[in-house]
PDB file of the backbone (N, CA, C, O) and the ligand in Angstrom, with CONECT records:
HET     ZN  A 101       1
ATOM      1  N   MET A   1       0.845  -1.204   0.043  1.00  0.00           N
ATOM      2  CA  MET A   1       0.009  -0.008   0.026  1.00  0.00           C
ATOM      3  C   MET A   1       0.885   1.245  -0.017  1.00  0.00           C
ATOM      4  O   MET A   1       1.955   1.244   0.592  1.00  0.00           O
ATOM      5  N   PRO A   2       0.494   2.272  -0.682  1.00  0.00           N
ATOM      6  CA  PRO A   2       1.253   3.483  -0.730  1.00  0.00           C
ATOM      7  C   PRO A   2       1.090   4.266   0.635  1.00  0.00           C
ATOM      8  O   PRO A   2       0.145   4.068   1.399  1.00  0.00           O
ATOM      9  N   ILE A   3       2.052   5.124   0.853  1.00  0.00           N
ATOM     10  CA  ILE A   3       2.049   5.933   2.050  1.00  0.00           C
ATOM     11  C   ILE A   3       1.554   7.326   1.662  1.00  0.00           C
ATOM     12  O   ILE A   3       2.061   7.931   0.718  1.00  0.00           O
ATOM     13  N   TYR A   4       0.536   7.841   2.414  1.00  0.00           N
ATOM     14  CA  TYR A   4       0.024   9.163   2.090  1.00  0.00           C
ATOM     15  C   TYR A   4       0.317  10.044   3.334  1.00  0.00           C
ATOM     16  O   TYR A   4       0.535   9.560   4.445  1.00  0.00           O
ATOM     17  N   GLU A   5       0.307  11.319   3.078  1.00  0.00           N
ATOM     18  CA  GLU A   5       0.540  12.314   4.173  1.00  0.00           C
ATOM     19  C   GLU A   5      -0.835  12.827   4.549  1.00  0.00           C
ATOM     20  O   GLU A   5      -1.697  13.041   3.697  1.00  0.00           O
ATOM     21  N   PHE A   6      -1.012  13.013   5.808  1.00  0.00           N
ATOM     22  CA  PHE A   6      -2.305  13.526   6.398  1.00  0.00           C
ATOM     23  C   PHE A   6      -1.989  14.723   7.333  1.00  0.00           C
ATOM     24  O   PHE A   6      -0.922  14.796   7.941  1.00  0.00           O
ATOM     25  N   ARG A   7      -2.933  15.623   7.417  1.00  0.00           N
ATOM     26  CA  ARG A   7      -2.808  16.823   8.251  1.00  0.00           C
ATOM     27  C   ARG A   7      -4.122  17.101   8.930  1.00  0.00           C
ATOM     28  O   ARG A   7      -5.170  17.127   8.285  1.00  0.00           O
ATOM     29  N   CYS A   8      -4.073  17.308  10.226  1.00  0.00           N
ATOM     30  CA  CYS A   8      -5.319  17.534  10.975  1.00  0.00           C
ATOM     31  C   CYS A   8      -5.537  19.044  11.028  1.00  0.00           C
ATOM     32  O   CYS A   8      -4.751  19.823  10.488  1.00  0.00           O
ATOM     33  N   GLU A   9      -6.591  19.426  11.673  1.00  0.00           N
ATOM     34  CA  GLU A   9      -6.988  20.814  11.835  1.00  0.00           C
ATOM     35  C   GLU A   9      -6.030  21.588  12.725  1.00  0.00           C
ATOM     36  O   GLU A   9      -5.916  22.808  12.611  1.00  0.00           O
ATOM     37  N   SER A  10      -5.353  20.888  13.598  1.00  0.00           N
ATOM     38  CA  SER A  10      -4.364  21.508  14.492  1.00  0.00           C
ATOM     39  C   SER A  10      -2.923  21.497  13.887  1.00  0.00           C
ATOM     40  O   SER A  10      -1.942  21.728  14.594  1.00  0.00           O
ATOM     41  N   ALA A  11      -2.831  21.218  12.537  1.00  0.00           N
ATOM     42  CA  ALA A  11      -1.588  21.233  11.787  1.00  0.00           C
ATOM     43  C   ALA A  11      -0.623  20.175  12.219  1.00  0.00           C
ATOM     44  O   ALA A  11       0.588  20.353  12.086  1.00  0.00           O
ATOM     45  N   HIS A  12      -1.115  19.092  12.727  1.00  0.00           N
ATOM     46  CA  HIS A  12      -0.284  17.912  13.018  1.00  0.00           C
ATOM     47  C   HIS A  12      -0.152  17.093  11.751  1.00  0.00           C
ATOM     48  O   HIS A  12      -1.173  16.731  11.167  1.00  0.00           O
ATOM     49  N   GLU A  13       1.036  16.786  11.301  1.00  0.00           N
ATOM     50  CA  GLU A  13       1.193  16.087  10.062  1.00  0.00           C
ATOM     51  C   GLU A  13       1.790  14.656  10.371  1.00  0.00           C
ATOM     52  O   GLU A  13       2.683  14.489  11.202  1.00  0.00           O
ATOM     53  N   TYR A  14       1.245  13.683   9.662  1.00  0.00           N
ATOM     54  CA  TYR A  14       1.749  12.272   9.793  1.00  0.00           C
ATOM     55  C   TYR A  14       1.502  11.575   8.521  1.00  0.00           C
ATOM     56  O   TYR A  14       0.782  12.004   7.619  1.00  0.00           O
ATOM     57  N   GLU A  15       2.167  10.444   8.517  1.00  0.00           N
ATOM     58  CA  GLU A  15       2.107   9.592   7.342  1.00  0.00           C
ATOM     59  C   GLU A  15       1.424   8.322   7.705  1.00  0.00           C
ATOM     60  O   GLU A  15       1.556   7.833   8.827  1.00  0.00           O
ATOM     61  N   ARG A  16       0.687   7.774   6.764  1.00  0.00           N
ATOM     62  CA  ARG A  16      -0.062   6.503   7.076  1.00  0.00           C
ATOM     63  C   ARG A  16      -0.098   5.663   5.747  1.00  0.00           C
ATOM     64  O   ARG A  16      -0.271   6.214   4.659  1.00  0.00           O
ATOM     65  N   SER A  17       0.063   4.375   5.873  1.00  0.00           N
ATOM     66  CA  SER A  17      -0.060   3.457   4.768  1.00  0.00           C
ATOM     67  C   SER A  17      -1.527   3.151   4.652  1.00  0.00           C
ATOM     68  O   SER A  17      -2.120   2.576   5.564  1.00  0.00           O
ATOM     69  N   VAL A  18      -2.123   3.532   3.533  1.00  0.00           N
ATOM     70  CA  VAL A  18      -3.582   3.403   3.313  1.00  0.00           C
ATOM     71  C   VAL A  18      -3.788   2.767   1.972  1.00  0.00           C
ATOM     72  O   VAL A  18      -3.061   3.062   1.022  1.00  0.00           O
ATOM     73  N   PRO A  19      -4.815   1.856   1.873  1.00  0.00           N
ATOM     74  CA  PRO A  19      -5.123   1.319   0.514  1.00  0.00           C
ATOM     75  C   PRO A  19      -5.519   2.383  -0.372  1.00  0.00           C
ATOM     76  O   PRO A  19      -6.067   3.389   0.079  1.00  0.00           O
ATOM     77  N   ILE A  20      -5.271   2.229  -1.658  1.00  0.00           N
ATOM     78  CA  ILE A  20      -5.587   3.258  -2.687  1.00  0.00           C
ATOM     79  C   ILE A  20      -7.068   3.478  -2.669  1.00  0.00           C
ATOM     80  O   ILE A  20      -7.487   4.614  -2.892  1.00  0.00           O
ATOM     81  N   SER A  21      -7.927   2.465  -2.415  1.00  0.00           N
ATOM     82  CA  SER A  21      -9.351   2.643  -2.431  1.00  0.00           C
ATOM     83  C   SER A  21      -9.811   3.487  -1.263  1.00  0.00           C
ATOM     84  O   SER A  21     -10.930   3.997  -1.316  1.00  0.00           O
ATOM     85  N   ALA A  22      -9.040   3.669  -0.225  1.00  0.00           N
ATOM     86  CA  ALA A  22      -9.486   4.381   0.987  1.00  0.00           C
ATOM     87  C   ALA A  22      -8.667   5.694   1.073  1.00  0.00           C
ATOM     88  O   ALA A  22      -8.708   6.338   2.121  1.00  0.00           O
ATOM     89  N   ARG A  23      -7.951   6.108   0.062  1.00  0.00           N
ATOM     90  CA  ARG A  23      -7.052   7.253   0.230  1.00  0.00           C
ATOM     91  C   ARG A  23      -7.808   8.545   0.476  1.00  0.00           C
ATOM     92  O   ARG A  23      -7.247   9.463   1.075  1.00  0.00           O
ATOM     93  N   ASP A  24      -9.106   8.664   0.023  1.00  0.00           N
ATOM     94  CA  ASP A  24      -9.847   9.893   0.206  1.00  0.00           C
ATOM     95  C   ASP A  24     -10.616  10.005   1.518  1.00  0.00           C
ATOM     96  O   ASP A  24     -11.263  11.009   1.814  1.00  0.00           O
ATOM     97  N   GLN A  25     -10.512   8.932   2.283  1.00  0.00           N
ATOM     98  CA  GLN A  25     -11.277   8.951   3.560  1.00  0.00           C
ATOM     99  C   GLN A  25     -10.481   9.778   4.586  1.00  0.00           C
ATOM    100  O   GLN A  25      -9.252   9.728   4.628  1.00  0.00           O
ATOM    101  N   ASP A  26     -11.187  10.506   5.375  1.00  0.00           N
ATOM    102  CA  ASP A  26     -10.509  11.248   6.496  1.00  0.00           C
ATOM    103  C   ASP A  26     -10.169  10.248   7.597  1.00  0.00           C
ATOM    104  O   ASP A  26     -10.856   9.255   7.837  1.00  0.00           O
ATOM    105  N   LEU A  27      -9.067  10.582   8.241  1.00  0.00           N
ATOM    106  CA  LEU A  27      -8.580   9.753   9.333  1.00  0.00           C
ATOM    107  C   LEU A  27      -8.611  10.569  10.644  1.00  0.00           C
ATOM    108  O   LEU A  27      -8.798  11.786  10.622  1.00  0.00           O
ATOM    109  N   THR A  28      -8.432   9.901  11.741  1.00  0.00           N
ATOM    110  CA  THR A  28      -8.298  10.620  12.998  1.00  0.00           C
ATOM    111  C   THR A  28      -6.875  10.827  13.373  1.00  0.00           C
ATOM    112  O   THR A  28      -6.063   9.903  13.320  1.00  0.00           O
ATOM    113  N   CYS A  29      -6.556  12.069  13.762  1.00  0.00           N
ATOM    114  CA  CYS A  29      -5.171  12.401  14.095  1.00  0.00           C
ATOM    115  C   CYS A  29      -4.734  11.650  15.307  1.00  0.00           C
ATOM    116  O   CYS A  29      -5.418  11.682  16.330  1.00  0.00           O
ATOM    117  N   PRO A  30      -3.573  10.945  15.229  1.00  0.00           N
ATOM    118  CA  PRO A  30      -3.169  10.203  16.446  1.00  0.00           C
ATOM    119  C   PRO A  30      -2.681  11.021  17.600  1.00  0.00           C
ATOM    120  O   PRO A  30      -2.461  10.490  18.689  1.00  0.00           O
ATOM    121  N   ARG A  31      -2.501  12.338  17.384  1.00  0.00           N
ATOM    122  CA  ARG A  31      -1.978  13.154  18.470  1.00  0.00           C
ATOM    123  C   ARG A  31      -3.105  13.910  19.174  1.00  0.00           C
ATOM    124  O   ARG A  31      -3.093  14.087  20.392  1.00  0.00           O
ATOM    125  N   CYS A  32      -4.078  14.350  18.377  1.00  0.00           N
ATOM    126  CA  CYS A  32      -5.142  15.220  19.036  1.00  0.00           C
ATOM    127  C   CYS A  32      -6.546  14.627  18.836  1.00  0.00           C
ATOM    128  O   CYS A  32      -7.498  15.049  19.493  1.00  0.00           O
ATOM    129  N   GLY A  33      -6.666  13.678  17.955  1.00  0.00           N
ATOM    130  CA  GLY A  33      -8.006  13.045  17.734  1.00  0.00           C
ATOM    131  C   GLY A  33      -8.891  13.847  16.723  1.00  0.00           C
ATOM    132  O   GLY A  33     -10.018  13.431  16.457  1.00  0.00           O
ATOM    133  N   ALA A  34      -8.433  14.908  16.195  1.00  0.00           N
ATOM    134  CA  ALA A  34      -9.206  15.730  15.270  1.00  0.00           C
ATOM    135  C   ALA A  34      -9.242  15.021  13.922  1.00  0.00           C
ATOM    136  O   ALA A  34      -8.461  14.096  13.694  1.00  0.00           O
ATOM    137  N   THR A  35     -10.108  15.423  13.050  1.00  0.00           N
ATOM    138  CA  THR A  35     -10.229  14.862  11.695  1.00  0.00           C
ATOM    139  C   THR A  35      -8.956  15.307  10.900  1.00  0.00           C
ATOM    140  O   THR A  35      -8.601  16.486  10.888  1.00  0.00           O
ATOM    141  N   ALA A  36      -8.295  14.334  10.247  1.00  0.00           N
ATOM    142  CA  ALA A  36      -7.144  14.639   9.466  1.00  0.00           C
ATOM    143  C   ALA A  36      -7.468  14.348   8.002  1.00  0.00           C
ATOM    144  O   ALA A  36      -8.028  13.297   7.692  1.00  0.00           O
ATOM    145  N   ARG A  37      -7.141  15.215   7.152  1.00  0.00           N
ATOM    146  CA  ARG A  37      -7.358  15.042   5.731  1.00  0.00           C
ATOM    147  C   ARG A  37      -6.031  14.753   4.963  1.00  0.00           C
ATOM    148  O   ARG A  37      -4.944  15.173   5.358  1.00  0.00           O
ATOM    149  N   ARG A  38      -6.189  14.063   3.924  1.00  0.00           N
ATOM    150  CA  ARG A  38      -5.052  13.662   3.178  1.00  0.00           C
ATOM    151  C   ARG A  38      -4.456  14.914   2.414  1.00  0.00           C
ATOM    152  O   ARG A  38      -5.198  15.657   1.772  1.00  0.00           O
ATOM    153  N   ARG A  39      -3.199  15.108   2.497  1.00  0.00           N
ATOM    154  CA  ARG A  39      -2.589  16.219   1.753  1.00  0.00           C
ATOM    155  C   ARG A  39      -2.245  15.725   0.357  1.00  0.00           C
ATOM    156  O   ARG A  39      -1.980  14.546   0.124  1.00  0.00           O
ATOM    157  N   ILE A  40      -2.263  16.713  -0.584  1.00  0.00           N
ATOM    158  CA  ILE A  40      -1.980  16.314  -1.960  1.00  0.00           C
ATOM    159  C   ILE A  40      -0.481  16.187  -2.057  1.00  0.00           C
ATOM    160  O   ILE A  40       0.263  17.160  -1.939  1.00  0.00           O
ATOM    161  N   SER A  41      -0.073  14.993  -2.268  1.00  0.00           N
ATOM    162  CA  SER A  41       1.383  14.666  -2.457  1.00  0.00           C
ATOM    163  C   SER A  41       1.509  13.426  -3.245  1.00  0.00           C
ATOM    164  O   SER A  41       0.529  12.711  -3.456  1.00  0.00           O
ATOM    165  N   ALA A  42       2.646  13.162  -3.669  1.00  0.00           N
ATOM    166  CA  ALA A  42       2.880  11.964  -4.458  1.00  0.00           C
ATOM    167  C   ALA A  42       2.933  10.729  -3.550  1.00  0.00           C
ATOM    168  O   ALA A  42       3.685  10.700  -2.576  1.00  0.00           O
ATOM    169  N   PRO A  43       2.149   9.739  -3.870  1.00  0.00           N
ATOM    170  CA  PRO A  43       2.187   8.543  -2.959  1.00  0.00           C
ATOM    171  C   PRO A  43       3.581   7.871  -3.061  1.00  0.00           C
ATOM    172  O   PRO A  43       4.187   7.824  -4.132  1.00  0.00           O
ATOM    173  N   ARG A  44       4.061   7.358  -1.918  1.00  0.00           N
ATOM    174  CA  ARG A  44       5.325   6.772  -1.917  1.00  0.00           C
ATOM    175  C   ARG A  44       5.214   5.303  -2.295  1.00  0.00           C
ATOM    176  O   ARG A  44       4.818   4.454  -1.496  1.00  0.00           O
ATOM    177  N   LEU A  45       5.579   5.037  -3.547  1.00  0.00           N
ATOM    178  CA  LEU A  45       5.508   3.695  -4.038  1.00  0.00           C
ATOM    179  C   LEU A  45       6.817   2.949  -4.085  1.00  0.00           C
ATOM    180  O   LEU A  45       6.883   1.798  -4.516  1.00  0.00           O
ATOM    181  N   SER A  46       7.855   3.618  -3.636  1.00  0.00           N
ATOM    182  CA  SER A  46       9.229   3.011  -3.702  1.00  0.00           C
ATOM    183  C   SER A  46       9.327   1.763  -2.889  1.00  0.00           C
ATOM    184  O   SER A  46      10.153   0.904  -3.200  1.00  0.00           O
ATOM    185  N   ARG A  47       8.515   1.610  -1.844  1.00  0.00           N
ATOM    186  CA  ARG A  47       8.585   0.502  -0.957  1.00  0.00           C
ATOM    187  C   ARG A  47       7.987  -0.743  -1.597  1.00  0.00           C
ATOM    188  O   ARG A  47       8.269  -1.861  -1.167  1.00  0.00           O
ATOM    189  N   LEU A  48       7.157  -0.552  -2.631  1.00  0.00           N
ATOM    190  CA  LEU A  48       6.555  -1.695  -3.298  1.00  0.00           C
ATOM    191  C   LEU A  48       7.599  -2.557  -3.869  1.00  0.00           C
ATOM    192  O   LEU A  48       8.597  -2.081  -4.411  1.00  0.00           O
ATOM    193  N   GLY A  49       7.378  -3.868  -3.752  1.00  0.00           N
ATOM    194  CA  GLY A  49       8.354  -4.783  -4.306  1.00  0.00           C
ATOM    195  C   GLY A  49       9.402  -5.171  -3.354  1.00  0.00           C
ATOM    196  O   GLY A  49       9.967  -6.252  -3.518  1.00  0.00           O
ATOM    197  N   SER A  50       9.734  -4.376  -2.342  1.00  0.00           N
ATOM    198  CA  SER A  50      10.762  -4.805  -1.380  1.00  0.00           C
ATOM    199  C   SER A  50      10.153  -5.817  -0.368  1.00  0.00           C
ATOM    200  O   SER A  50       8.937  -5.910  -0.200  1.00  0.00           O
ATOM    201  N   SER A  51      11.014  -6.525   0.255  1.00  0.00           N
ATOM    202  CA  SER A  51      10.589  -7.520   1.253  1.00  0.00           C
ATOM    203  C   SER A  51       9.814  -6.861   2.415  1.00  0.00           C
ATOM    204  O   SER A  51       8.805  -7.387   2.887  1.00  0.00           O
ATOM    205  N   ALA A  52      10.314  -5.704   2.855  1.00  0.00           N
ATOM    206  CA  ALA A  52       9.639  -5.002   3.908  1.00  0.00           C
ATOM    207  C   ALA A  52       8.236  -4.553   3.465  1.00  0.00           C
ATOM    208  O   ALA A  52       7.277  -4.642   4.231  1.00  0.00           O
ATOM    209  N   GLY A  53       8.134  -4.081   2.247  1.00  0.00           N
ATOM    210  CA  GLY A  53       6.866  -3.680   1.776  1.00  0.00           C
ATOM    211  C   GLY A  53       5.892  -4.822   1.598  1.00  0.00           C
ATOM    212  O   GLY A  53       4.705  -4.677   1.890  1.00  0.00           O
ATOM    213  N   ARG A  54       6.394  -5.996   1.107  1.00  0.00           N
ATOM    214  CA  ARG A  54       5.523  -7.130   0.994  1.00  0.00           C
ATOM    215  C   ARG A  54       5.065  -7.652   2.349  1.00  0.00           C
ATOM    216  O   ARG A  54       3.943  -8.136   2.496  1.00  0.00           O
ATOM    217  N   LEU A  55       5.953  -7.545   3.340  1.00  0.00           N
ATOM    218  CA  LEU A  55       5.548  -7.941   4.678  1.00  0.00           C
ATOM    219  C   LEU A  55       4.466  -7.083   5.220  1.00  0.00           C
ATOM    220  O   LEU A  55       3.468  -7.592   5.730  1.00  0.00           O
ATOM    221  N   LEU A  56       4.630  -5.770   5.128  1.00  0.00           N
ATOM    222  CA  LEU A  56       3.611  -4.804   5.574  1.00  0.00           C
ATOM    223  C   LEU A  56       2.321  -4.977   4.846  1.00  0.00           C
ATOM    224  O   LEU A  56       1.265  -4.933   5.478  1.00  0.00           O
ATOM    225  N   ASP A  57       2.339  -5.170   3.549  1.00  0.00           N
ATOM    226  CA  ASP A  57       1.156  -5.441   2.745  1.00  0.00           C
ATOM    227  C   ASP A  57       0.468  -6.751   3.195  1.00  0.00           C
ATOM    228  O   ASP A  57      -0.750  -6.801   3.366  1.00  0.00           O
ATOM    229  N   ARG A  58       1.272  -7.788   3.378  1.00  0.00           N
ATOM    230  CA  ARG A  58       0.716  -9.056   3.831  1.00  0.00           C
ATOM    231  C   ARG A  58       0.060  -8.964   5.282  1.00  0.00           C
ATOM    232  O   ARG A  58      -0.965  -9.580   5.577  1.00  0.00           O
ATOM    233  N   THR A  59       0.727  -8.167   6.119  1.00  0.00           N
ATOM    234  CA  THR A  59       0.209  -8.033   7.448  1.00  0.00           C
ATOM    235  C   THR A  59      -1.134  -7.242   7.419  1.00  0.00           C
ATOM    236  O   THR A  59      -2.091  -7.600   8.104  1.00  0.00           O
ATOM    237  N   ALA A  60      -1.169  -6.146   6.595  1.00  0.00           N
ATOM    238  CA  ALA A  60      -2.364  -5.428   6.490  1.00  0.00           C
ATOM    239  C   ALA A  60      -3.490  -6.228   5.888  1.00  0.00           C
ATOM    240  O   ALA A  60      -4.644  -6.135   6.304  1.00  0.00           O
ATOM    241  N   HIS A  61      -3.121  -7.025   4.887  1.00  0.00           N
ATOM    242  CA  HIS A  61      -4.133  -7.888   4.223  1.00  0.00           C
ATOM    243  C   HIS A  61      -4.700  -8.930   5.186  1.00  0.00           C
ATOM    244  O   HIS A  61      -5.899  -9.207   5.147  1.00  0.00           O
ATOM    245  N   SER A  62      -3.838  -9.534   6.078  1.00  0.00           N
ATOM    246  CA  SER A  62      -4.315 -10.594   6.891  1.00  0.00           C
ATOM    247  C   SER A  62      -5.114 -10.056   8.065  1.00  0.00           C
ATOM    248  O   SER A  62      -5.742 -10.836   8.782  1.00  0.00           O
ATOM    249  N   ALA A  63      -5.111  -8.742   8.283  1.00  0.00           N
ATOM    250  CA  ALA A  63      -5.913  -8.151   9.287  1.00  0.00           C
ATOM    251  C   ALA A  63      -7.397  -8.143   8.845  1.00  0.00           C
ATOM    252  O   ALA A  63      -8.311  -8.187   9.669  1.00  0.00           O
ATOM    253  N   HIS A  64      -7.591  -8.085   7.544  1.00  0.00           N
ATOM    254  CA  HIS A  64      -8.949  -8.009   6.980  1.00  0.00           C
ATOM    255  C   HIS A  64      -9.407  -9.439   6.565  1.00  0.00           C
ATOM    256  O   HIS A  64     -10.565  -9.813   6.755  1.00  0.00           O
ATOM    257  N   GLU A  65      -8.478 -10.202   6.006  1.00  0.00           N
ATOM    258  CA  GLU A  65      -8.843 -11.518   5.520  1.00  0.00           C
ATOM    259  C   GLU A  65      -7.806 -12.584   6.044  1.00  0.00           C
ATOM    260  O   GLU A  65      -6.915 -12.996   5.301  1.00  0.00           O
ATOM    261  N   PRO A  66      -7.934 -12.982   7.232  1.00  0.00           N
ATOM    262  CA  PRO A  66      -6.958 -13.901   7.773  1.00  0.00           C
ATOM    263  C   PRO A  66      -7.015 -15.245   7.033  1.00  0.00           C
ATOM    264  O   PRO A  66      -8.094 -15.713   6.671  1.00  0.00           O
ATOM    265  N   GLY A  67      -5.879 -15.843   6.819  1.00  0.00           N
ATOM    266  CA  GLY A  67      -5.799 -17.098   6.122  1.00  0.00           C
ATOM    267  C   GLY A  67      -6.226 -18.255   7.122  1.00  0.00           C
ATOM    268  O   GLY A  67      -5.952 -18.220   8.322  1.00  0.00           O
ATOM    269  N   VAL A  68      -6.864 -19.193   6.560  1.00  0.00           N
ATOM    270  CA  VAL A  68      -7.266 -20.383   7.392  1.00  0.00           C
ATOM    271  C   VAL A  68      -6.347 -21.546   7.090  1.00  0.00           C
ATOM    272  O   VAL A  68      -6.177 -21.886   5.919  1.00  0.00           O
ATOM    273  N   VAL A  69      -5.742 -22.175   8.091  1.00  0.00           N
ATOM    274  CA  VAL A  69      -4.871 -23.247   7.869  1.00  0.00           C
ATOM    275  C   VAL A  69      -5.364 -24.427   8.634  1.00  0.00           C
ATOM    276  O   VAL A  69      -6.073 -24.258   9.626  1.00  0.00           O
ATOM    277  N   ASP A  70      -5.007 -25.670   8.203  1.00  0.00           N
ATOM    278  CA  ASP A  70      -5.442 -26.861   8.963  1.00  0.00           C
ATOM    279  C   ASP A  70      -4.284 -27.559   9.615  1.00  0.00           C
ATOM    280  O   ASP A  70      -4.447 -28.629  10.202  1.00  0.00           O
ATOM    281  N   ARG A  71      -3.086 -26.954   9.518  1.00  0.00           N
ATOM    282  CA  ARG A  71      -1.949 -27.461  10.256  1.00  0.00           C
ATOM    283  C   ARG A  71      -0.853 -26.343  10.336  1.00  0.00           C
ATOM    284  O   ARG A  71      -0.949 -25.326   9.648  1.00  0.00           O
ATOM    285  N   ILE A  72       0.104 -26.542  11.124  1.00  0.00           N
ATOM    286  CA  ILE A  72       1.122 -25.545  11.277  1.00  0.00           C
ATOM    287  C   ILE A  72       1.836 -25.378   9.917  1.00  0.00           C
ATOM    288  O   ILE A  72       2.217 -26.375   9.304  1.00  0.00           O
ATOM    289  N   PRO A  73       2.021 -24.132   9.439  1.00  0.00           N
ATOM    290  CA  PRO A  73       2.689 -23.901   8.166  1.00  0.00           C
ATOM    291  C   PRO A  73       4.115 -24.568   8.208  1.00  0.00           C
ATOM    292  O   PRO A  73       4.871 -24.398   9.165  1.00  0.00           O
ATOM    293  N   GLY A  74       4.416 -25.285   7.187  1.00  0.00           N
ATOM    294  CA  GLY A  74       5.726 -25.905   7.079  1.00  0.00           C
ATOM    295  C   GLY A  74       5.725 -27.333   7.664  1.00  0.00           C
ATOM    296  O   GLY A  74       6.634 -28.106   7.361  1.00  0.00           O
ATOM    297  N   ALA A  75       4.775 -27.686   8.458  1.00  0.00           N
ATOM    298  CA  ALA A  75       4.690 -29.068   8.967  1.00  0.00           C
ATOM    299  C   ALA A  75       4.162 -30.030   7.952  1.00  0.00           C
ATOM    300  O   ALA A  75       3.300 -29.690   7.142  1.00  0.00           O
ATOM    301  N   ARG A  76       4.688 -31.258   7.995  1.00  0.00           N
ATOM    302  CA  ARG A  76       4.215 -32.322   7.034  1.00  0.00           C
ATOM    303  C   ARG A  76       2.902 -32.823   7.563  1.00  0.00           C
ATOM    304  O   ARG A  76       2.711 -32.918   8.776  1.00  0.00           O
ATOM    305  N   PRO A  77       1.984 -33.149   6.663  1.00  0.00           N
ATOM    306  CA  PRO A  77       0.677 -33.709   7.112  1.00  0.00           C
ATOM    307  C   PRO A  77       0.897 -35.085   7.649  1.00  0.00           C
ATOM    308  O   PRO A  77       1.697 -35.852   7.112  1.00  0.00           O
ATOM    309  N   THR A  78       0.221 -35.397   8.667  1.00  0.00           N
ATOM    310  CA  THR A  78       0.371 -36.730   9.319  1.00  0.00           C
ATOM    311  C   THR A  78      -0.926 -37.508   9.112  1.00  0.00           C
ATOM    312  O   THR A  78      -2.012 -36.941   9.232  1.00  0.00           O
ATOM    313  N   ALA A  79      -0.825 -38.799   8.802  1.00  0.00           N
ATOM    314  CA  ALA A  79      -1.987 -39.563   8.635  1.00  0.00           C
ATOM    315  C   ALA A  79      -2.576 -39.844  10.000  1.00  0.00           C
ATOM    316  O   ALA A  79      -1.873 -40.243  10.928  1.00  0.00           O
ATOM    317  N   ALA A  80      -3.860 -39.632  10.107  1.00  0.00           N
ATOM    318  CA  ALA A  80      -4.546 -39.853  11.351  1.00  0.00           C
ATOM    319  C   ALA A  80      -4.911 -41.400  11.429  1.00  0.00           C
ATOM    320  O   ALA A  80      -5.609 -41.925  10.561  1.00  0.00           O
ATOM    321  N   ARG A  81      -4.430 -42.064  12.457  1.00  0.00           N
ATOM    322  CA  ARG A  81      -4.835 -43.446  12.668  1.00  0.00           C
ATOM    323  C   ARG A  81      -6.019 -43.509  13.427  1.00  0.00           C
ATOM    324  O   ARG A  81      -6.061 -43.057  14.571  1.00  0.00           O
ATOM    325  N   THR A  82      -7.043 -44.069  12.841  1.00  0.00           N
ATOM    326  CA  THR A  82      -8.380 -44.071  13.497  1.00  0.00           C
ATOM    327  C   THR A  82      -8.725 -45.396  14.110  1.00  0.00           C
ATOM    328  O   THR A  82      -9.632 -45.466  14.940  1.00  0.00           O
ATOM    329  N   THR A  83      -8.020 -46.480  13.723  1.00  0.00           N
ATOM    330  CA  THR A  83      -8.435 -47.843  14.257  1.00  0.00           C
ATOM    331  C   THR A  83      -7.180 -48.654  14.532  1.00  0.00           C
ATOM    332  O   THR A  83      -6.132 -48.391  13.943  1.00  0.00           O
ATOM    333  N   THR A  84      -7.267 -49.585  15.374  1.00  0.00           N
ATOM    334  CA  THR A  84      -6.203 -50.520  15.657  1.00  0.00           C
ATOM    335  C   THR A  84      -6.531 -51.910  15.246  1.00  0.00           C
ATOM    336  O   THR A  84      -5.741 -52.835  15.438  1.00  0.00           O
ATOM    337  N   ASP A  85      -7.718 -52.067  14.667  1.00  0.00           N
ATOM    338  CA  ASP A  85      -8.218 -53.444  14.269  1.00  0.00           C
ATOM    339  C   ASP A  85      -7.455 -53.873  12.996  1.00  0.00           C
ATOM    340  O   ASP A  85      -7.580 -53.171  11.993  1.00  0.00           O
ATOM    341  N   PRO A  86      -6.683 -54.961  12.962  1.00  0.00           N
ATOM    342  CA  PRO A  86      -5.925 -55.404  11.845  1.00  0.00           C
ATOM    343  C   PRO A  86      -6.763 -55.724  10.574  1.00  0.00           C
ATOM    344  O   PRO A  86      -6.253 -55.658   9.455  1.00  0.00           O
ATOM    345  N   ARG A  87      -7.994 -56.055  10.765  1.00  0.00           N
ATOM    346  CA  ARG A  87      -8.887 -56.335   9.596  1.00  0.00           C
ATOM    347  C   ARG A  87      -9.147 -55.108   8.757  1.00  0.00           C
ATOM    348  O   ARG A  87      -9.413 -55.201   7.559  1.00  0.00           O
ATOM    349  N   HIS A  88      -9.065 -53.908   9.426  1.00  0.00           N
ATOM    350  CA  HIS A  88      -9.331 -52.716   8.682  1.00  0.00           C
ATOM    351  C   HIS A  88      -8.205 -52.351   7.764  1.00  0.00           C
ATOM    352  O   HIS A  88      -8.394 -51.542   6.855  1.00  0.00           O
ATOM    353  N   ALA A  89      -7.024 -52.925   7.970  1.00  0.00           N
ATOM    354  CA  ALA A  89      -5.868 -52.665   7.066  1.00  0.00           C
ATOM    355  C   ALA A  89      -6.022 -53.343   5.766  1.00  0.00           C
ATOM    356  O   ALA A  89      -5.432 -52.941   4.763  1.00  0.00           O
ATOM    357  N   ARG A  90      -6.874 -54.459   5.767  1.00  0.00           N
ATOM    358  CA  ARG A  90      -7.091 -55.194   4.485  1.00  0.00           C
ATOM    359  C   ARG A  90      -8.198 -54.611   3.652  1.00  0.00           C
ATOM    360  O   ARG A  90      -8.439 -55.070   2.536  1.00  0.00           O
ATOM    361  N   LEU A  91      -8.862 -53.635   4.154  1.00  0.00           N
ATOM    362  CA  LEU A  91     -10.017 -53.037   3.355  1.00  0.00           C
ATOM    363  C   LEU A  91      -9.420 -52.279   2.152  1.00  0.00           C
ATOM    364  O   LEU A  91      -8.301 -51.768   2.213  1.00  0.00           O
ATOM    365  N   PRO A  92     -10.208 -52.222   1.050  1.00  0.00           N
ATOM    366  CA  PRO A  92      -9.685 -51.535  -0.125  1.00  0.00           C
ATOM    367  C   PRO A  92      -9.517 -50.038   0.179  1.00  0.00           C
ATOM    368  O   PRO A  92     -10.254 -49.455   0.973  1.00  0.00           O
ATOM    369  N   ARG A  93      -8.571 -49.475  -0.450  1.00  0.00           N
ATOM    370  CA  ARG A  93      -8.203 -48.110  -0.250  1.00  0.00           C
ATOM    371  C   ARG A  93      -8.640 -47.341  -1.507  1.00  0.00           C
ATOM    372  O   ARG A  93      -8.551 -47.906  -2.598  1.00  0.00           O
ATOM    373  N   PRO A  94      -9.089 -46.132  -1.420  1.00  0.00           N
ATOM    374  CA  PRO A  94      -9.445 -45.310  -2.604  1.00  0.00           C
ATOM    375  C   PRO A  94      -8.278 -44.980  -3.469  1.00  0.00           C
ATOM    376  O   PRO A  94      -8.435 -44.303  -4.484  1.00  0.00           O
TER     377      PRO A  94
HETATM  378 ZN    ZN A 101      -3.821  16.676  15.359  1.00  0.00          ZN2+
END
């Protein structure tokens, strides 16, 4: 996500990484709580493509759409043994 500059009514300036689709929404100033509007400036896109930028984008994305996993990432799947009856081992397998 690009970084935009915001300025509140009390002239506090700060930068925030905001999705392009939400760039025109007003934010709350972290220092005084007043409404902060985006300043017209060039979005900082230089971070895009870097590993730090990808990490920040992935973190922001997972906040809204967390991934669902069925095992620990990187772990090998283990076959669940459900029976100890030896006759079940002779049953046909799919
Ligand atoms: Zn402020």
